[in-house]
FIKOLTI-512661 format. One line per field, with one value per residue: x, y, z of N, C-alpha, C in turn. Coordinates in steps of 0.001 Angstrom, whole numbers, plus 500000, padded with zeros to 6 digits. Each point is the difference from the previous one (the first is absolute). Layout:
% residues N
n_X = c(X  ...);
n_Y = c(Y  ...);
n_Z = c(Z  ...);
ca_X = c(X  ...);
ca_Y = c(Y  ...);
ca_Z = c(Z  ...);
c_X = c(X  ...);
c_Y = c(Y  ...);
c_Z = c(Z  ...);
END
This chain:
% residues 129
n_X = c(500836  499648  501016  499334  500683  500587  499860  500021  499488  500524  500931  500230  501203  499740  500259  499243  500640  498993  499093  498903  499839  498710  499916  498890  499746  499451  499874  499069  498945  500470  499713  501149  499463  499180  500435  500282  499065  500890  500236  499625  499425  500196  500477  499966  501097  500541  498933  499770  500904  500534  501277  500456  500669  500640  500144  499567  499126  500492  498662  500451  499941  499655  499243  499487  499979  499528  499175  499775  499929  499276  500123  498687  500580  498884  499659  499254  498951  499972  498949  499527  498891  499691  498871  499664  499321  498789  499525  500220  498732  499850  499494  499882  499151  501043  499159  500961  498992  499386  501003  500510  499635  500932  500132  500213  499117  499930  500307  501228  500184  501296  500275  500664  498927  499686  499564  499093  500108  498854  500739  499535  498755  500363  499153  499109  499213  498977  500018  498787  500478);
n_Y = c(498818  500947  500786  501022  500788  500230  501157  498948  499666  498901  500322  499097  500182  499244  501256  500211  500597  500870  499716  500549  501094  499764  501174  500141  500513  498911  499638  500508  499634  499088  499453  499445  499629  500963  499307  501032  499519  499285  500717  499584  501145  499242  500563  501182  500129  499514  500440  498934  499809  499532  500352  499074  500846  498939  500558  498808  500806  499242  499953  500132  501172  500315  498916  500206  501296  499780  499116  500843  500960  498993  500215  500284  500415  499286  501269  499526  500756  501148  499426  500400  499754  499131  500137  498930  501088  499471  499711  498736  500424  499301  501059  500057  499140  499858  501030  500893  500834  498983  499634  499031  499170  500273  498789  499100  499664  501324  500255  500462  500443  499774  501236  499573  499411  500685  499128  500937  499475  499701  500326  501185  499493  499558  499119  500517  501042  499880  501318  500423  501177);
n_Z = c(500000  499197  500318  500529  499195  501166  500612  500795  498810  499462  499099  499047  499492  498958  499669  501077  501004  500120  500942  499499  500736  500180  499401  500703  498785  499447  501276  500800  499267  499152  501190  500310  501147  499604  498939  499207  499202  499364  498909  498788  500393  501073  498904  500570  499242  501093  499330  499225  499081  501124  500213  499163  500706  499544  498794  499565  499423  499032  500075  501243  499373  501246  500100  498795  500286  501213  499434  499006  500919  500532  498690  500094  501105  500233  499814  501007  499712  500687  500568  498843  500727  499039  500727  499271  500279  500133  501198  499743  499884  501126  500575  498656  500552  500836  500133  500057  500195  499429  500819  499243  500981  500899  499470  500944  499060  500121  498738  499869  498783  500073  499646  501083  499505  501057  500900  500256  501208  500579  501055  500355  499930  501193  499486  500820  499723  499192  499917  499843  499717);
ca_X = c(499164  500771  499887  500241  501279  499775  501049  501260  500432  501314  500107  501360  500257  500815  501369  500486  500615  499272  498620  499775  498661  499003  499216  498701  499647  498895  498727  500147  498708  499811  501051  500134  500789  500266  500955  499432  500259  500566  499373  501037  500609  501128  501119  500998  501310  500392  498811  499289  500890  501343  501113  500194  501412  500870  499435  500918  499572  500846  499166  500149  501219  501043  500592  500734  501225  500902  500451  500973  501216  500624  500382  499007  499580  498761  500211  498711  499967  498818  498720  499050  498883  499523  498817  499533  498542  499402  499877  499072  499008  499525  498580  499617  498633  499969  500457  500135  499997  499955  501209  500161  500775  501326  500003  501337  500428  500236  501389  500300  501295  500968  500540  501312  499827  499630  498583  499743  498882  499732  500454  499279  498870  499750  498558  499443  498593  499551  498924  499683  499490);
ca_Y = c(501182  501233  501001  501364  500566  501261  501023  499541  498798  500081  499289  499670  499923  498819  500437  500755  499206  500108  500471  501442  500326  500464  501091  500179  501416  500130  500191  499925  499714  498578  499591  498619  500094  501408  500565  500100  498912  500446  499704  499783  501296  500246  499422  501017  499747  500752  500475  498822  498842  500408  499298  498604  499769  500071  499415  499050  499802  500599  500904  501302  500603  500186  498682  499615  500795  499579  498647  500155  500580  498945  498959  498937  499492  500673  501004  500618  501430  500349  499906  501092  499274  500465  499211  500131  499995  499821  498620  499185  499565  498617  500098  501252  500425  500551  501373  500961  501309  499852  499342  498658  499954  499392  498819  499428  499226  500893  500108  501167  499844  501094  500320  499363  498546  499331  499879  500482  499286  500322  498980  500176  500903  500728  500096  499191  499841  501104  500875  501086  501193);
ca_Z = c(500000  499893  501052  499550  500406  500709  499995  500583  499305  499359  498732  499563  498560  499721  499707  501141  501064  501268  499865  500095  500507  499043  500572  499346  499861  499051  500699  501462  500632  500256  500923  500469  501221  500299  499045  498650  499051  498738  498720  498988  499672  500907  499258  499658  500599  501191  500700  500485  500005  500414  499363  500389  500305  498825  498781  499366  498613  498963  499206  500645  499431  501022  500268  498787  499919  501078  499666  498908  500576  500806  499042  499910  501306  500387  501032  500342  500276  500796  499292  499864  499396  498691  499639  498621  500071  501331  500452  499219  500984  499962  500367  499335  500308  501349  499791  501093  499355  498552  499507  500562  501237  499949  500860  500167  498840  498866  499536  499176  499337  500090  498682  499887  499877  501242  500333  501354  500613  501404  500953  501255  499756  501253  500268  501072  499619  499152  500453  499076  500682);
c_X = c(500883  499755  500255  501355  499727  501257  501331  500492  501395  500019  501468  500062  500919  501459  500607  500567  499271  498571  499919  498609  499096  499161  498722  499683  498775  498649  500247  498713  499789  501193  499973  500911  500371  500970  499372  500410  500519  499126  501123  500688  501190  501267  501088  501345  500307  498806  499257  500910  501416  501091  500197  501472  500865  499332  501050  499674  500933  499203  500026  501304  501125  500712  500835  501329  501019  500569  501024  501323  500761  500344  499069  499558  498765  500241  498675  500156  498749  498729  499275  498806  499535  498794  499557  498480  499504  500053  499000  498985  499616  498530  499434  498592  499855  500627  500073  500099  500039  501219  500076  500895  501361  499991  501388  500472  500168  501493  500145  501379  500865  500551  501363  499911  499698  498496  499826  498768  499900  500531  499268  498846  499643  498514  499628  498529  499555  498812  499753  499426  499159);
c_Y = c(501248  500902  501370  500469  501355  500868  499532  498708  500171  499122  499738  500031  498799  500361  500827  499091  500095  500477  501522  500250  500469  501059  500167  501488  500195  500226  499865  499606  498531  499496  498497  500067  501426  500675  500059  498822  500578  499661  499800  501303  500333  499375  501009  499694  501018  500569  498830  498788  500473  499222  498600  499689  500226  499286  499098  499761  500696  500885  501411  500623  500206  498686  499560  500751  499564  498609  500039  500550  498973  498780  498790  499396  500791  500915  500695  501478  500325  500002  501335  499360  500636  499156  500297  499886  499864  498529  499276  499417  498534  499926  501275  500488  500535  501388  500773  501360  499909  499332  498598  500023  499346  498834  499358  499152  500851  500041  501277  499777  501234  500216  499335  498482  499263  499893  500377  499275  500372  498869  500091  500966  500848  500203  499141  499754  501244  500729  501050  501168  500804);
c_Z = c(500000  501207  499394  500512  500630  499997  500582  499371  499420  498752  499681  498481  499783  499688  501142  501074  501330  499756  500156  500573  498867  500692  499192  499959  499112  500665  501503  500716  500333  500802  500247  501220  500355  499056  498616  499123  498689  498808  498983  499592  500900  499425  499647  500659  501090  500770  500626  500169  500313  499279  500591  500270  498776  498830  499352  498527  499014  499054  500590  499482  501019  500312  498804  499900  501059  499723  498869  500525  500836  499134  500032  501315  500433  501194  500290  500352  500821  499149  500023  499299  498696  499588  498571  500013  501426  500381  499106  500974  499828  500392  499372  500312  501418  499920  501311  499337  498486  499392  500584  501241  499749  500981  499984  498820  498733  499673  499177  499388  500241  498593  499771  500123  501299  500147  501458  500538  501483  500874  501328  499771  501216  500293  501195  499781  499253  500622  498940  500794  499077);
END
């Protein structure tokens, strides 16, 4: 069963080295456990999706340049999230403020070939105000 992702949830990127916090800014009326629930619109880099430690993707120009300078030895660089679009909704008929809700099984692609997914939805129970 899917859980709603709330303001204190966290996500990971398949090309990153650590989880990042997820901040909800798309709405503040629908709560789960006293915290705002996310929607698929909560996908802005740094505003909603924090950095994932170090990036290991050669599709990232900074990683590619550092790796080339190190004669082909993969050289991770600090992550600057680059979401490619919004979250892909798995429950498109469950809406919050007219937008599909963000659930723990939603995914989002990174422009640097990574896949971003939810690791901690931080939901306890859902309430509507």
